VOBA-1610 file (N, C-alpha, C; in pm, whole numbers, padded with zeros to 5 digits, always signed):
BEGIN
Met-12362-00297-01409Met-12318-00116-01394Met-12200-00097-01483Gly-12218+00002-01560Gly-12112+00025-01618Gly-11969+00120-01553Ser-11902+00146-01627Ser-11781+00212-01558Ser-11806+00349-01506Glu-11840+00421-01647Glu-11884+00574-01620Glu-12020+00589-01510Asn-12081+00499-01491Asn-12207+00561-01415Asn-12120+00512-01289Val-12057+00409-01232Val-11979+00389-01108Val-11902+00518-01102Phe-11829+00578-01174Phe-11754+00722-01147Phe-11781+00791-01114Gln-11948+00816-01187Gln-12038+00943-01122Gln-12093+00931-01006Glu-12125+00791-00923Glu-12124+00813-00785Glu-12102+00870-00709Asn-12225+00890-00628Asn-12203+00977-00501Asn-12102+00918-00447Gln-12092+00992-00249Gln-12045+00893-00168Gln-12073+00776-00098Glu-12221+00780-00108Glu-12263+00649-00060Glu-12203+00505-00130Tyr-12156+00512-00240Tyr-12063+00404-00307Tyr-11982+00409-00233Leu-11877+00463-00199Leu-11773+00441-00154Leu-11805+00403+00004Ile-11913+00467+00081Ile-11938+00410+00221Ile-11933+00274+00209Lys-12027+00227+00112Lys-12081+00076+00105Lys-11957+00001+00097Ala-11849+00070+00034Ala-11756-00006-00001Ala-11670-00024+00115Arg-11601+00060+00167Arg-11579+00102+00274Arg-11626-00004+00391Glu-11753-00021+00402Glu-11827-00095+00498Glu-11792-00237+00454Leu-11774-00283+00305Leu-11775-00434+00289Leu-11619-00459+00345Val-11506-00350+00321Val-11372-00442+00350Val-11352-00401+00489Val-11423-00320+00563Val-11405-00324+00739Val-11476-00469+00759Ala-11579-00488+00673Ala-11665-00658+00738Ala-11600-00743+00704Ile-11471-00719+00581Ile-11421-00827+00540Ile-11272-00836+00635Asp-11228-00725+00661Asp-11123-00766+00776Asp-11151-00804+00923Asp-11305-00798+00960Asp-11345-00820+01085Asp-11369-00972+01051Val-11423-01017+00951Val-11409-01168+00942Val-11280-01242+00962Gln-11166-01136+00874Gln-11062-01259+00868Gln-10990-01249+01010Asp-10991-01147+01074Asp-10972-01148+01219Asp-11027-01232+01276Asn-11163-01239+01268Asn-11238-01356+01356Asn-11185-01527+01288Leu-11168-01494+01198Leu-11127-01649+01144Leu-11016-01678+01152Glu-10934-01579+01172Glu-10779-01620+01250Glu-10774-01668+01411Gln-10854-01590+01463Gln-10892-01632+01601Gln-10935-01772+01597Val-11035-01828+01531Val-11109-01938+01535Val-11014-02020+01507Arg-10901-02000+01368Arg-10811-02093+01338Arg-10709-02096+01470Thr-10680-02031+01518Thr-10577-02041+01659Thr-10643-02133+01762Ala-10794-02091+01782Ala-10837-02163+01876Ala-10858-02334+01826Gln-10874-02317+01681Gln-10879-02471+01644Gln-10720-02520+01695Arg-10630-02465+01598Arg-10456-02526+01669Arg-10457-02552+01821Lys-10512-02486+01896Lys-10529-02477+02043Lys-10533-02596+02050Thr-10703-02589+02030Thr-10759-02748+02052Thr-10728-02863+02023Ser-10653-02853+01896Ser-10611-02982+01818Ser-10450-03005+01911Arg-10413-02937+01974Arg-10308-02989+02038Arg-10320-03035+02176Ser-10419-02954+02227Ser-10480-03058+02373Ser-10542-03146+02313Ile-10654-03212+02236Ile-10633-03328+02210Ile-10515-03431+02209Ser-10449-03421+02152Ser-10337-03490+02116Ser-10222-03453+02255Gln-10199-03377+02361Gln-10167-03385+02454Gln-10237-03487+02577Glu-10384-03476+02563Glu-10466-03542+02630Glu-10472-03709+02595Glu-10474-03719+02502Glu-10441-03837+02408Glu-10328-03934+02432Lys-10236-03821+02431Lys-10106-03885+02489Lys-10076-03924+02639Gly-10137-03836+02699Gly-10164-03846+02891Gly-10254-03966+02878Leu-10334-03975+02828Leu-10426-04126+02802Leu-10349-04238+02823Ser-10275-04274+02709Ser-10206-04367+02661Ser-10087-04361+02762Asp-10011-04248+02789Asp-09914-04297+02867Asp-09923-04305+03021Glu-10096-04270+03091Glu-10130-04307+03218Glu-10164-04480+03200Ile-10191-04522+03103Ile-10282-04677+03089Ile-10120-04749+03101Ser-10039-04692+03011Ser-09907-04768+03008Ser-09809-04807+03119Ser-09792-04682+03202Ser-09723-04676+03315Ser-09814-04727+03429Thr-09937-04703+03434Thr-10027-04810+03536Thr-10004-04916+03519Leu-10014-05000+03407Leu-10018-05115+03367Leu-09930-05189+03386Lys-09789-05094+03371Lys-09658-05145+03375Lys-09620-05149+03551Asn-09651-05073+03586Asn-09662-05060+03782Asn-09697-05134+03821Arg-09841-05167+03771Arg-09945-05265+03881Arg-09861-05428+03824Lys-09833-05431+03711Lys-09793-05577+03704Lys-09621-05593+03758Asn-09568-05488+03766Asn-09457-05504+03853Asn-09476-05530+04028Glu-09585-05465+04028Glu-09625-05495+04174Glu-09660-05606+04226Ile-09756-05675+04130Ile-09787-05819+04164Ile-09646-05919+04142Glu-09544-05845+04023Glu-09434-05983+04014Glu-09327-05912+04108Asp-09330-05816+04167Asp-09246-05803+04335Asp-09321-05871+04434Gly-09410-05864+04484Gly-09500-05905+04566Gly-09461-06077+04580Tyr-09473-06116+04450Tyr-09415-06294+04467Tyr-09295-06305+04493Asp-09188-06222+04375Asp-09056-06238+04389Asp-08974-06217+04528Gln-09073-06124+04595Gln-09025-06118+04754Gln-09046-06267+04830Gln-09176-06323+04823Gln-09226-06496+04880Gln-09136-06552+04817Leu-09057-06530+04682Leu-08972-06666+04634Leu-08817-06621+04687Ser-08798-06507+04704Ser-08668-06477+04769Ser-08632-06514+04875Ala-08762-06489+04994Ala-08763-06552+05129Ala-08733-06681+05087Asn-08830-06773+05029Asn-08834-06924+05031Asn-08703-06961+05009Gly-08647-06894+04872Gly-08455-06961+04872Gly-08407-06898+04966Ala-08412-06811+05024Ala-08320-06814+05141Ala-08319-06900+05252Lys-08463-06956+05286Lys-08460-07037+05389Lys-08440-07188+05299Ile-08450-07211+05189Ile-08400-07296+05113Ile-08210-07318+05090Arg-08142-07236+05130Arg-08036-07233+05150Arg-07956-07223+05291Gln-08022-07161+05375Gln-07998-07206+05514Gln-08019-07331+05565Leu-08135-07371+05508Leu-08159-07500+05541Leu-08059-07621+05475Gln-08001-07606+05360Gln-07937-07691+05280Gln-07801-07628+05356Ser-07756-07529+05399Ser-07642-07520+05433Ser-07603-07614+05581Lys-07730-07617+05636Lys-07760-07681+05799Lys-07710-07821+05750Lys-07797-07868+05634Lys-07779-07999+05608Lys-07667-08043+05598Asp-07555-07991+05495Asp-07456-08007+05414Asp-07336-07995+05556Lys-07351-07910+05651Lys-07287-07930+05778Lys-07318-08003+05845Lys-07412-08071+05869Lys-07443-08206+05941Lys-07367-08295+05902Lys-07400-08307+05763Lys-07382-08444+05686Lys-07220-08427+05699Thr-07137-08305+05649Thr-06989-08316+05684Thr-06960-08340+05811Glu-07012-08339+05893Glu-07000-08347+06054Glu-07002-08514+06065Arg-07104-08555+05986Arg-07122-08714+06035Arg-07059-08771+05935Met-07023-08775+05793Met-06910-08821+05747Met-06805-08851+05814Gly-06778-08696+05842Gly-06601-08743+05920Gly-06601-08814+06057Asn-06722-08859+06144Asn-06741-08931+06212Asn-06743-09046+06177Arg-06833-09086+06031Arg-06830-09212+05992Arg-06681-09268+05908Ile-06613-09167+05861Ile-06474-09184+05821Ile-06347-09227+05927Glu-06401-09176+06026Glu-06326-09170+06185Glu-06348-09321+06192Ser-06451-09346+06228Ser-06493-09432+06279Ser-06473-09600+06215Glu-06488-09581+06064Glu-06447-09708+05978Glu-06293-09696+05954Thr-06182-09574+06003Thr-06075-09604+05981Thr-05989-09608+06129Ala-06069-09604+06208Ala-06043-09621+06368Ala-05903-09754+06364Ser-05948-09849+06325Ser-05842-09964+06355Ser-05765-09958+06335Leu-05729-09899+06147Leu-05618-09828+06087Leu-05514-09717+06162Asn-05583-09645+06177Asn-05531-09508+06269Asn-05449-09586+06401Glu-05546-09656+06457Glu-05494-09717+06575Glu-05375-09823+06543Ser-05375-09889+06446Ser-05282-09962+06404Ser-05149-09879+06344Asn-05166-09763+06276Asn-05056-09699+06277Asn-04959-09601+06372Arg-05112-09598+06460Arg-04994-09549+06586Arg-04893-09648+06665Gln-04967-09715+06670Gln-04909-09876+06715Gln-04775-09878+06658Leu-04783-09875+06517Leu-04623-09901+06421Leu-04571-09781+06446Arg-04614-09678+06469Arg-04511-09542+06473Arg-04428-09543+06638Leu-04495-09581+06707Leu-04453-09629+06847Leu-04386-09746+06835Lys-04377-09870+06783Lys-04297-09978+06762Lys-04187-09920+06726Ala-04167-09819+06585Ala-04057-09793+06516Ala-03963-09667+06647Lys-04026-09624+06707Lys-03973-09522+06793Lys-03904-09598+06878Glu-03964-09695+06925Glu-03912-09792+07055Glu-03790-09877+07019Leu-03817-09930+06853Leu-03704-09956+06806Leu-03551-09933+06780Phe-03551-09825+06719Phe-03460-09724+06717Phe-03378-09686+06847Lys-03489-09645+06948Lys-03445-09625+07092Lys-03369-09702+07174Gln-03412-09882+07150Gln-03366-09977+07229Gln-03222-10000+07182Asn-03197-10000+07046Asn-03088-10002+06952Asn-02972-09907+06954Asn-03010-09774+07022Asn-02970-09644+07025Asn-02904-09595+06906Val-02971-09609+06826Val-03025-09547+06691Val-03060-09403+06693Ser-02976-09340+06649Ser-03043-09191+06657Ser-03185-09172+06584Gly-03264-09090+06632Gly-03401-09060+06592Gly-03427-08976+06431Phe-03306-08964+06403Phe-03275-08879+06260Phe-03296-08987+06149Cys-03269-09137+06206Cys-03257-09199+06093Cys-03432-09287+06115Asn-03516-09219+06207Asn-03646-09282+06161Asn-03702-09175+06136Thr-03657-09072+06023Thr-03775-08973+05984Thr-03759-09004+05828Gly-03891-08934+05767Gly-03889-08956+05640Gly-03778-08864+05554Phe-03703-08794+05583Phe-03644-08705+05543Phe-03489-08834+05476Phe-03479-08921+05612Phe-03380-08979+05636Phe-03394-09109+05547Tyr-03527-09148+05550Tyr-03578-09290+05416Tyr-03607-09226+05301Cys-03601-09105+05288Cys-03609-09053+05141Cys-03486-09035+05076Met-03348-08963+05141Met-03240-08983+05158Met-03161-09093+05081Phe-03215-09177+05193Phe-03091-09331+05222Phe-03160-09429+05223Ala-03310-09438+05198Ala-03359-09557+05146Ala-03497-09561+05080Pro-03459-09507+04958Pro-03622-09448+04901Pro-03681-09580+04874Cys-03817-09556+04896Cys-03875-09660+04851Cys-04014-09622+04765Gly-04057-09667+04649Gly-04176-09637+04575Gly-04182-09498+04488Ala-04248-09470+04406Ala-04215-09366+04349Ala-04221-09240+04369Gly-04290-09225+04469Gly-04300-09092+04542Gly-04195-09018+04632Asp-04088-09133+04682Asp-03969-09148+04763Asp-03859-09086+04611Val-03904-09185+04542Val-03820-09134+04439Val-03773-09020+04367Phe-03903-08937+04370Phe-03938-08838+04302Phe-03904-08730+04382Lys-03912-08748+04553Lys-03877-08664+04617Lys-03713-08603+04643Leu-03638-08759+04594Leu-03530-08762+04598Leu-03453-08707+04523Ile-03513-08691+04389Ile-03463-08623+04251Ile-03517-08433+04306Leu-03572-08466+04352Leu-03596-08271+04410Leu-03500-08226+04487Leu-03469-08349+04596Leu-03357-08323+04676Leu-03209-08314+04599Ile-03160-08383+04525Ile-03081-08374+04461Ile-03048-08256+04373Leu-03134-08190+04319Leu-03184-08031+04273Leu-03140-07985+04357Leu-03188-07960+04447Leu-03173-07850+04559Leu-03043-07864+04583Phe-02948-07978+04660Phe-02871-07964+04704Phe-02752-07966+04579Cys-02740-07967+04454Cys-02676-08005+04385Cys-02681-07885+04260Gly-02780-07794+04304Gly-02798-07722+04159Gly-02844-07569+04244Cys-02919-07602+04335Cys-02999-07457+04399Cys-02881-07387+04497Ile-02838-07507+04607Ile-02758-07418+04722Ile-02635-07364+04624Pro-02549-07434+04543Pro-02450-07385+04482Pro-02467-07268+04409Ala-02606-07274+04332Ala-02654-07117+04259Ala-02653-06995+04358Ile-02725-07041+04469Ile-02729-06904+04578Ile-02611-06897+04638Val-02492-06947+04668Val-02372-06919+04726Val-02284-06873+04630Cys-02334-06898+04507Cys-02270-06798+04375Cys-02300-06666+04358Val-02457-06648+04353Val-02475-06519+04372Val-02427-06445+04482Ala-02486-06489+04623Ala-02394-06423+04709Ala-02249-06351+04720Leu-02190-06429+04655Leu-02045-06472+04638Leu-02016-06297+04546Ser-02093-06310+04400Ser-02112-06215+04312Ser-02168-06067+04366Tyr-02225-06050+04480Tyr-02271-05906+04531Tyr-02185-05874+04657Thr-02106-06014+04681Thr-02041-05931+04826Thr-01861-05945+04746Ile-01775-06063+04742Ile-01627-06026+04752Ile-01607-06067+04592Tyr-01689-06097+04485Tyr-01650-06055+04377Tyr-01735-05960+04287Gln-01749-05852+04352Gln-01831-05777+04253Gln-01800-05679+04146Thr-01691-05696+04126Thr-01631-05672+04010Thr-01576-05765+03945Gly-01520-05762+03773Gly-01469-05857+03712Gly-01530-05998+03668Val-01537-06074+03570Val-01573-06207+03562Val-01500-06323+03634His-01560-06381+03673His-01516-06511+03808His-01575-06628+03762Thr-01601-06650+03618Thr-01706-06810+03543Thr-01625-06917+03626Leu-01512-06911+03602Leu-01412-07029+03666Leu-01391-07045+03791Thr-01411-06946+03902Thr-01404-06944+04021Thr-01539-07011+04042Tyr-01665-06955+03997Tyr-01807-07034+04026Tyr-01786-07190+03975Val-01739-07216+03899Val-01752-07352+03868Val-01670-07405+03950Val-01549-07387+04034Val-01449-07453+04127Val-01539-07492+04270Ile-01617-07327+04284Ile-01701-07333+04380Ile-01821-07419+04389Ser-01878-07417+04280Ser-01993-07482+04257Ser-01964-07624+04278Gln-01868-07677+04220Gln-01808-07846+04204Gln-01754-07860+04335Ala-01699-07803+04416Ala-01620-07803+04571Ala-01738-07797+04666Ile-01867-07708+04636Ile-02020-07769+04696Ile-02046-07902+04683Val-02057-07936+04566Val-02120-08079+04509Val-02049-08170+04595Ile-01936-08176+04532Ile-01829-08275+04622Ile-01842-08244+04790Ala-01842-08190+04844Ala-01860-08180+04983Ala-01965-08261+05037Glu-02078-08211+04936Glu-02226-08259+04971Glu-02230-08414+04962Phe-02176-08419+04857Phe-02138-08606+04848Phe-02082-08677+04958Ile-01981-08597+04991Ile-01888-08660+05111Ile-01946-08680+05238Ile-02009-08549+05247Ile-02120-08561+05378Ile-02218-08689+05360Tyr-02278-08662+05235Tyr-02389-08760+05190Tyr-02312-08917+05243Phe-02237-08976+05191Phe-02158-09083+05227Phe-02113-09153+05336Ile-02072-09045+05405Ile-02024-09052+05573Ile-02168-09048+05651Val-02278-09008+05620Val-02413-08993+05672Val-02483-09140+05609Phe-02398-09190+05514Phe-02464-09303+05452Phe-02451-09439+05526Asn-02273-09418+05559Asn-02232-09538+05629Asn-02239-09509+05763Leu-02221-09417+05827Leu-02234-09406+05961Leu-02408-09441+06030Ala-02500-09392+05933Ala-02619-09390+05999Ala-02696-09545+05887Lys-02662-09580+05796Lys-02807-09665+05778Lys-02695-09822+05721Val-02560-09786+05645Val-02464-09918+05698Val-02472-10003+05830Lys-02425-09863+05892Lys-02385-09962+06023Lys-02531-09992+06095Asn-02639-09947+06056Asn-02764-10010+06133Asn-02860-10066+06028Leu-02810-10164+05942Leu-02890-10194+05831Leu-03001-10260+05858Glu-02982-10377+05969Glu-03107-10430+05974Glu-03245-10322+06046Ile-03169-10249+06181Ile-03251-10164+06230Ile-03327-10068+06118Val-03252-10033+06028Val-03330-09910+05924Val-03372-09990+05825Asn-03377-10176+05809Asn-03492-10238+05702Asn-03564-10265+05780Glu-03592-10305+05920Glu-03702-10332+05992Glu-03781-10176+05990Gly-03700-10070+05994Gly-03782-09944+05992Gly-03873-09891+05890Arg-03843-09962+05749Arg-03838-09954+05644Arg-04015-10052+05649Arg-03941-10157+05670Arg-04097-10213+05676Arg-04228-10214+05726Ile-04208-10124+05861Ile-04277-10091+05955Ile-04361-09984+05879Arg-04275-09878+05823Arg-04295-09752+05751Arg-04396-09805+05615Asn-04340-09918+05556Asn-04459-09963+05460Asn-04547-10016+05521Lys-04569-10070+05621Lys-04760-10073+05676Lys-04807-09947+05713Val-04740-09880+05742Val-04822-09742+05770Val-04847-09690+05656Arg-04739-09692+05523Arg-04825-09657+05444Arg-04915-09708+05361Ala-04903-09861+05344Ala-05030-09927+05311Ala-05153-09939+05372Asn-05135-09904+05514Asn-05260-09868+05600Asn-05307-09737+05573Asn-05227-09609+05518Asn-05271-09494+05498Asn-05304-09488+05371Lys-05278-09593+05253Lys-05366-09588+05141Lys-05482-09663+05168Gln-05494-09758+05258Gln-05625-09802+05244Gln-05684-09704+05338Ile-05685-09581+05423Ile-05751-09508+05477Ile-05835-09431+05378Arg-05717-09390+05256Arg-05743-09289+05161Arg-05833-09332+05082Ile-05856-09496+05088Ile-05956-09576+04981Ile-06103-09554+05052Ile-06103-09590+05194Ile-06213-09575+05263Ile-06275-09425+05244Arg-06158-09325+05252Arg-06205-09158+05280Arg-06315-09163+05140Asn-06195-09180+05019Asn-06249-09111+04917Asn-06410-09226+04882Ser-06443-09355+04887Ser-06539-09425+04891Ser-06631-09342+04977Ile-06601-09333+05119Ile-06713-09248+05174Ile-06756-09139+05137Thr-06688-09050+05049Thr-06699-08892+04999Thr-06783-08926+04907Arg-06736-09015+04822Arg-06844-09035+04689Arg-06973-09061+04687Asp-06993-09185+04838Asp-07096-09193+04820Asp-07225-09145+04851Lys-07294-09165+04736Lys-07422-09068+04707Lys-07538-09088+04793Asp-07548-09242+04897Asp-07640-09255+04943Asp-07643-09175+05085Glu-07719-09096+05109Glu-07751-08998+05261Glu-07794-09056+05362Ser-07886-09164+05335Ser-07987-09205+05471Ser-07896-09285+05575Val-07761-09304+05559Val-07647-09356+05678Val-07652-09230+05759Tyr-07679-09124+05747Tyr-07622-08991+05842Tyr-07770-08959+05874Asn-07893-09004+05863Asn-07985-08968+05939Asn-08036-08820+05918Leu-08025-08774+05791Leu-08092-08634+05748Leu-08224-08615+05709Gly-08305-08710+05744Gly-08448-08725+05700Gly-08498-08614+05728Lys-08482-08538+05838Lys-08575-08440+05876Lys-08563-08296+05790Tyr-08426-08283+05772Tyr-08364-08174+05661Tyr-08445-08210+05503Asp-08436-08298+05468Asp-08490-08361+05307Asp-08620-08352+05366Glu-08732-08360+05448Glu-08824-08352+05433Glu-08861-08202+05463Lys-08804-08108+05490Lys-08842-07967+05545Lys-08834-07923+05391Leu-08697-07946+05327Leu-08673-07911+05210Leu-08760-07925+05073Ser-08830-08053+05085Ser-08920-08103+05002Ser-09044-08010+05048Glu-09065-07952+05176Glu-09169-07872+05182Glu-09141-07755+05138Leu-09038-07707+05171Leu-08988-07571+05097Leu-09022-07572+04962Glu-08953-07664+04872Glu-08983-07676+04768Glu-09102-07713+04636Ala-09181-07750+04760Ala-09315-07729+04730Ala-09373-07622+04718Glu-09341-07561+04816Glu-09408-07439+04898Glu-09342-07314+04752Arg-09207-07318+04715Arg-09153-07214+04607Arg-09241-07305+04493Glu-09274-07395+04427Glu-09328-07422+04321Glu-09486-07339+04314Asp-09542-07378+04468Asp-09664-07320+04444Asp-09679-07129+04430Ile-09575-07131+04490Ile-09559-06981+04466Ile-09577-06932+04353Ser-09481-06993+04278Ser-09462-06991+04149Ser-09549-06973+04046Asn-09629-07104+04062Asn-09768-07099+03988Asn-09867-06982+04011Arg-09880-06958+04147Arg-09968-06873+04216Arg-09923-06694+04088Lys-09794-06696+04092Lys-09715-06568+04036Lys-09751-06604+03859Leu-09738-06687+03842Leu-09811-06741+03655Leu-09915-06717+03649Glu-10040-06746+03746Glu-10151-06762+03781Glu-10226-06589+03771Ala-10134-06521+03876Ala-10203-06426+03857Ala-10186-06301+03778Ile-10065-06342+03725Ile-10016-06260+03583Ile-10115-06282+03480Lys-10129-06406+03449Lys-10237-06437+03352Lys-10352-06370+03346Val-10411-06344+03472Val-10534-06303+03488Val-10507-06164+03489Phe-10380-06080+03542Phe-10374-05948+03503Phe-10381-05947+03339Glu-10321-06025+03293Glu-10306-05985+03139Glu-10434-06021+03037Asn-10560-06106+03135Asn-10708-06140+03042Asn-10791-06066+03097Asp-10739-06020+03227Asp-10869-05936+03275Asp-10853-05814+03325Thr-10750-05780+03439Thr-10740-05673+03511Thr-10676-05570+03402Lys-10634-05616+03323Lys-10536-05515+03236Lys-10646-05428+03172Gln-10764-05491+03108Gln-10861-05431+03085Gln-10944-05364+03141Val-10977-05401+03278Val-11037-05311+03345Val-10959-05211+03377Ile-10832-05176+03428Ile-10752-05077+03437Ile-10775-04994+03339Thr-10710-05024+03196Thr-10794-04939+03076Thr-10906-04875+03085Asp-10998-04966+03091Asp-11133-04900+03052Asp-11138-04816+03191Glu-11130-04799+03336Glu-11127-04702+03422Glu-11054-04580+03359Ile-10926-04602+03340Ile-10853-04464+03280Ile-10879-04389+03176Thr-10963-04481+03091Thr-11021-04421+02965Thr-11166-04342+02985Gly-11260-04473+03111Gly-11336-04377+03143Gly-11345-04244+03202Arg-11245-04253+03285Arg-11220-04078+03351Arg-11156-04010+03261Arg-11100-04017+03143Arg-11016-03929+03073Arg-11084-03908+02957Gln-11149-04025+02872Gln-11193-03972+02791Gln-11334-03887+02724Pro-11373-03848+02800Pro-11540-03722+02834Pro-11447-03615+02814Lys-11339-03567+02850Lys-11253-03439+02794Lys-11222-03448+02669Ile-11174-03590+02644Ile-11087-03503+02522Ile-11270-03583+02424Asp-11348-03645+02422Asp-11483-03615+02342Asp-11514-03485+02326Ala-11511-03378+02485Ala-11568-03281+02467Ala-11484-03169+02353Leu-11346-03243+02401Leu-11282-03099+02295Leu-11282-03160+02138Lys-11276-03266+02109Lys-11358-03320+01987Lys-11434-03251+01924Ala-11602-03275+02018Ala-11679-03175+01988Ala-11637-03062+01932Asp-11582-02975+02057Asp-11564-02804+02034Asp-11495-02781+01885Leu-11354-02859+01884Leu-11304-02894+01704Leu-11382-02913+01624Lys-11449-02989+01641Lys-11544-03039+01525Lys-11632-02874+01489Gln-11693-02804+01593Gln-11754-02721+01618Gln-11679-02573+01535Leu-11531-02557+01557Leu-11469-02456+01536Leu-11413-02478+01381Glu-11421-02652+01329Glu-11371-02674+01182Glu-11510-02617+01149Glu-11636-02652+01156Glu-11745-02612+01077Glu-11756-02448+01086Lys-11723-02377+01231Lys-11750-02269+01214Lys-11659-02198+01119Ile-11531-02279+01135Ile-11441-02228+00999Ile-11443-02240+00853Asn-11529-02336+00834Asn-11604-02340+00753Asn-11692-02248+00656Ala-11777-02235+00758Ala-11865-02101+00769Ala-11825-01970+00708Met-11750-01939+00784Met-11646-01792+00781Met-11556-01836+00688Glu-11496-01926+00610Glu-11443-01937+00500Glu-11520-01910+00371Ser-11632-01973+00389Ser-11717-01955+00262Ser-11793-01795+00254Gln-11787-01797+00366Gln-11866-01596+00382Gln-11767-01523+00316Leu-11637-01547+00400Leu-11533-01454+00328Leu-11537-01450+00185Ala-11496-01581+00156Ala-11518-01575-00016Ala-11610-01524-00072Asp-11753-01518-00021Asp-11861-01489-00086Asp-11836-01298-00070Met-11811-01270+00015Met-11796-01134+00046Met-11641-01046-00069Gln-11534-01168-00056Gln-11405-01093-00163Gln-11467-01091-00281Ser-11566-01195-00333Ser-11643-01193-00432Ser-11708-01106-00485His-11764-01057-00388His-11881-00918-00401His-11742-00809-00435Leu-11703-00820-00349Leu-11594-00714-00304Leu-11488-00679-00485Thr-11450-00769-00563Thr-11398-00812-00638Thr-11475-00759-00783Asp-11640-00768-00773Asp-11709-00774-00878Asp-11763-00611-00853Ser-11783-00576-00738Ser-11856-00448-00715Ser-11761-00335-00757Tyr-11637-00353-00675Tyr-11552-00246-00623Tyr-11433-00263-00692Val-11348-00374-00664Val-11191-00412-00747Val-11192-00329-00882Thr-11286-00434-00950Thr-11278-00418-01082Thr-11298-00225-01143Phe-11334-00162-01064Phe-11392-00049-01118Phe-11262+00065-01036Leu-11229+00038-00910Leu-11155+00147-00782Leu-10998+00042-00823Gly-10980-00044-00831Gly-10868-00079-00847Gly-10802-00150-00687Lys-10759-00239-00670Lys-10704-00279-00546Lys-10669-00218-00420Asp-10565-00124-00472Asp-10486-00025-00424Asp-10578+00070-00350Leu-10675+00115-00397Leu-10738+00183-00299Leu-10874+00157-00207Leu-10872+00008-00228Leu-10977-00032-00172Leu-10940-00099-00028Thr-10871+00034+00117Thr-10862-00001+00237Thr-10965+00128+00316Glu-10961+00072+00434Glu-11072+00145+00497Glu-11009+00320+00533Glu-10871+00298+00512Glu-10774+00457+00529Glu-10829+00528+00370Lys-10805+00467+00268Lys-10790+00534+00143Lys-10938+00567+00112Leu-11020+00492+00151Leu-11179+00482+00114Leu-11242+00594+00210Ser-11171+00606+00354Ser-11207+00712+00407Ser-11197+00833+00373Asp-11071+00859+00321Asp-10993+01011+00269Asp-11091+01032+00126Leu-11126+00947+00054Leu-11219+01000-00038Leu-11360+01035-00005Ile-11415+00970+00116Ile-11521+01005+00126Ile-11555+01135+00213Ser-11401+01135+00257Ser-11375+01303+00320Ser-11375+01396+00227Ile-11317+01345+00091Ile-11283+01467-00009Ile-11443+01492-00052Met-11541+01426-00073Met-11657+01419-00081Met-11753+01511-00037Glu-11730+01475+00110Glu-11816+01521+00211Glu-11799+01663+00242Glu-11640+01703+00213Glu-11582+01806+00202Glu-11601+01908+00105Gly-11702+01864-00016Gly-11793+01938-00129Gly-11660+01943-00201Thr-11508+01922-00210Thr-11422+01893-00278Thr-11468+01821-00411Ala-11502+01723-00419Ala-11550+01632-00548Ala-11702+01589-00515Ser-11816+01620-00639Ser-11899+01562-00581Ser-11891+01397-00661Thr-11819+01355-00743Thr-11856+01201-00797Thr-11720+01148-00742Val-11752+00988-00765Val-11617+00940-00715Val-11452+00924-00783Ser-11536+00974-00922Ser-11392+00969-00998Ser-11322+01106-00966Gly-11430+01231-00923Gly-11382+01349-00877Gly-11266+01317-00783Ala-11331+01250-00670Ala-11222+01251-00562Ala-11131+01173-00562Ile-11094+01059-00644Ile-11011+01019-00692Ile-10930+01091-00751Glu-10969+01179-00833Glu-10867+01291-00920Glu-10772+01370-00786Val-10854+01432-00704Val-10867+01514-00624Val-10760+01445-00515Tyr-10780+01283-00498Tyr-10688+01211-00377Tyr-10553+01192-00439Lys-10536+01143-00565Lys-10378+01166-00616Lys-10339+01257-00632Gly-10419+01386-00688Gly-10357+01520-00678Gly-10276+01557-00538Glu-10343+01514-00435Glu-10297+01542-00303Glu-10203+01466-00258Ser-10210+01298-00310Ser-10102+01238-00268Ser-09945+01273-00381
//
């Protein structure tokens, strides 16, 4: 069709063009609606698939936790029983160990008691002060052994160092609050030390030298007590370190503990087996159940999506043909600007009113009015 013939066409040409434009607009609107439905359906599928995955994941996690919690509660109760029974056993062992120590050291303790009574009677019969029968006296005036020597050194430091220092500090906060009195403090310290040594030697002579035989006999008695105490410690340590519990008659506790340990092992084994069954069998059953319940909806949505995609393809093909026809039959001759429903309607109205009898005439009138 030549351009001159087209421009000589009557209003029927424009009506067909308008119908095609309207039809294209309708197809485009429908296509956009279908594409919106496609996007919505695609999102629904994604949400349903995520929901399926999340439900499977959470359900499997919860079921496994329920299995583990059930057995863990049993293990916890079993552990509490074991600790309670072990505590009773340890308490009973400590009690019977104490009885054993008391029994095996009874003769030595009795010997010590007799020796202490003998020493007390010795000093009493000879009219010697009880002070001379104390550990402090023997440490100060008749030390024997490394222990007494060490204590004596500490006492010397106390009397010759700490006491003078305390006195000097007290004076600095009372009498000598101002000024420097170093020499005074030295003199006072020396005086205290000298006084202590004088007292020491007075007591030494009046208490020890005067009663030397009694003091020496008391030392011999004390040495026997010390030897007995050493033997008692050896016995106590030997009993304490002895790993053999058979002497304490704790068999019923051991038997019950063995039963509880066997029960604990059985619970642990059943827990492992239950988890193994869950991983190998139950897990798949749960997955299949959830999938079977939710998959049909997903499949239906996917079927809808496929139909929508097919519909879109068909509509896009139809739209392409219509736009191609519009371009070939109308755009080429009328131009794209005039190919709208409103403008074509205006052109048709001009021709219907008789203002123009041809397409070209209608266009001239329309452009003139515009």
